[in-house]
N, C-alpha and C positions, 0 to 999 in steps of 0.2 A: 594856537597849538594844534598839532596834527592829531587826528583821530586814527586809532588802529583800524585796519581793514577788517570787515566782518569775517567771522570764521566761516569756512565753507560748510555747506549743509552736510549732515551725516546721512550717508546712504546705507540702508540696511542690506546685509548680504543677500544675494539671490537665493531663493529656496532651491534645493536640489531638484533637478528635472526628474519627472516620473515617466516611466515607460508608457507610451500610449497604448501598447498592447497588453498592459497589465502583467508584464512578465516578472515583476518582482516587488518585494516589500523592502523599502529602504532600510539598510542596516548601517553599521558603523562605516564611516568613510564613503558613504554614498553607494555602497555595494548593493547589487540586486541579489536577493536571496530566493527569488521565485523560480518556478519550474520553466523549462524551455518553452519557447513560443509555439512549438509544434502541437501543444495541447490546446484544444478549443476552450473558450472561457464561458462560464455562466456567472451572472452578476447578481449580487445580493441586493435586496431592497433597502432603501435608505433607512438607517437606524438599526439594521440587523447585524452589521458586521462585527460589532464589539463582542457579541456572544461567542462567535467562532474564532475571533482573534484571541480570546481568552482560553480557548482549548476545547470547546464543545465539538464532538466529531460528527453529529448528525444534523444535516441541513434539511429542514422540512420544506415542503413545497411552497408554503406561505412566506418563506424567507427569500425566495428567488424570483427574479423576472423570468418569463419564458425565454428559453435559449434562442439566440439569434441564428444559430445554424442547426441543421438536423444532426442528431447524435445517435449512435448505435447503442443498443442495450449494454449497460455497464462500461461504456467508453470512459476512459480516464480523462478528466477535465480539470481546468484551473477554476477555483472559486475566487472571484475578485469582488472588491467593494465598489462603491459608486464612482470612484475616480480611477478604477482600473488597477489598483494595487492587489497583488495576490495575497489571499488569506490562507488558502489551503489547496489540496490536490487529492482527488479520489474518483471513484466510479460514479457515473450519473445513471439514474434509473427513473424515467418519467412515470413508471407504473407503481412506484413505491411511495409511501408516505415520507420516507427518507430519500429525498431527491439525490443527495450526495452523501456518501459515507466518507468523511475525510480520513485519509490514511496518512497524510503528512501535512502538518501545519507549517506555514512559512516562518513562524517564529522559532521553530526547533533549531537547536544548535547545529545539527548536521546540515540543515538547509542553508544556514548562514555560512557554514564552512565551505560549501560548494558555490558560494556567491560569484566566484570568478569564472564560472563556466563560460566558454566562448559564445558570442552572439551568433545566431544563425545567419547563413549567407542568403542574399536576395539577388534576384535578377534585376535587369534595368528598369522594370516596371514596379519593383518593390515587393514582388511576390516571393514567398519563402521557397528556397531550393531544397526539396525533400532529400535529395541525394547527398547534400552537404550539411544536413541538420546535426548539430552537435548533441551529445547526450550529457545529462547531469545525473550522476549516480544517486543523488538524493531523491530524484523523481523518476526512477526506473523501478518497475514493479518487483522483479526478482531480487535485486539488491535490497530494496526496502523490506521485503518479506524475510530475507536472511537476517537483517538487522533486528526486526521485531521478534522473530523466533529465537534468535540468540539471546536477546535481552530477557525474554520470558524464561528461557531455559536456565540462564545464569541465576535469575532470581530464585527459581525453585531449587537448583542444586546447591548454590552457595548460601542462599538465605534460609532455606528450609531443610536442606540435606536430603532432598528427594531426587530419585528413588534411593532406597537403602535396603538392607537385608530384611527389614521387617515390613516395609511398605513399598511395593512396586506399582501401585496404582495412584495416579495423581493427575491433575489438570495442568497441562503444559501451557495452553493458550486459552484465555477466557474473554474473548470478544473485545468490547470496548476497553475493558480493564487492561488489556495488552495492546491497545491501539489498533486492533484488527476487527472492526465491527462486522458481525455476521459470521465469524469464524471461531470455532471451538476445537481444541485438540486435546484428547485424553490419552493417557498412557495406562495400559493394563498389561503388566508384564512385558512381553515382547511386542504386543500389539500397539500400534499408533493409530488411533481412531480420529479421523478428521470429520467434524460435523459441520455441514454447510447449511446455513439458514438465510443466505442472502444471494441474490442473483449474481452479483459480481464474483462470488466464489465459484459458481458453475461456469461462468464465461471464462474466467481466468484460472480454471482448475489446473491446467498444465503447469502454470507458474507456481501455484501453491504446492503441488506435489513435488516439483523439482526442489524447492527450498526445503520442504519438510524432509525429503529423503536424504538430503545432505547432512542433516543433524539427527536423524531418527535413531541411529545406533547409539549415539551419545545419550539421547533422551531416555533410552530403555536400560542403560547400563547402571546397575546399582553402585553407589559410591563405595560401599563397604567391600565390594569384590576386588577392588584393586585394579590398577591400569594394566598390570602384567597379564591378567586373564582376558583382556579385551584389546590387546595391542593389534593394530592393523598391520598385516603382512602382505607382501606381494610375492607370488611364486615366480620361478624363472619363466613360466609360460604366460605370465601377465595376470593370473587370477588374483583377486583381492579377497582376503579373509579378514572379517571384523570381529572375531571372537566366537565362542561356542553358542551363544544365543543370538540368532539373527532377528533383527527387527522386521516386522512386516506392517504394511499400511492398509487401513480400511477407509474407504470414502463412504460417509453416511449422510444421507440427505434428510433434512427435517422438512418433509414435503408440505405440511400445513403452513409453516412459516414462509417457505419458498413461494407457495402459491399467493400468499399475501404480498409478496414482493414482485409479482407479475410473472412467475415462472410456471411453465407447463412441461411435463415430462418429455413429450416429443419435441416441443419448441426449444427446450434447453439444449438438447443434443445438436439441433441444427445451428443454434447460436454459437455453440462452442466450436463446431467444425468450421463455421464461417470465420470465426475470430482467430483461430489458431492454425487452420489448415490441416488439422488432424481429424481423423474419422472418429465418430462417437455413436454408440448404439442407442437406439430409442428404447424407452422402457414403458411397459404397459402395467407396471406394478402400481396398484391403487392404494397400497398401504401407506401409513403416515411416515414410516421410516424405511429407507432403502440403503443397503450397504453394498459396496463393491470392493473387492480385494485388489490391492496394487502391490506388486513385488518391489522391494527396495532394490535400486540399481537397474530397474527396468528401463 
């Protein structure tokens, strides 16, 4: 009697390939949800990744290997695990106990929604071509700030009904609670007070002010007053009017906490100028708190 031929061996499906550059966290369909490769990477020590994949925003120095490349103060970096998979993205500070303050986790829905961002172009040697580097809005600072500020404002206005006719003082942004570690924003009537207690806020001040100014008039407008009193109009000459009470912005430094983060008054101004290309005045004020007025629409 003939015997049946043996069944062919079962071959397990190949695991999805992971980016050697650590440019992504594998999501549905093998999509990469990580930030663009133009950001340098810092690597978590073995056994430390789970804490940050679960959402912790503060990466201590003891959780990271020394960076393989030199990094500027508050340079935005990718935080990757031991096999190069991106866990999060945020500013790096070698002088702080918090080496990275994660502003975006790779597990966030918006990061996965932008998973199909085009891959960066490379030359014949494999080097990245900076002039053809694609962008991913999930990992660009100003769009991220707009997203975080809008979410925080929506929570206060829709969830708490603030500001209103009885209360025009409230906290718009509360640091880690609103996923912006080191940044606090308070509303006091028409005043928008930005409190900086982390080096990244000083280095990226222009981006923060830009995002805040776009939403500041809404943030100070009491809900009970009605939209008709605060309707934005444009005159034939191009001037914009945003209502009878104009918001204004104050920048407030928490110097004691900033110094713990490696900031010094004169050095901070130099860092900001080098990072943004804009001039900044040095400060000799030795007080713990320092305020600077910024006009909305400036």
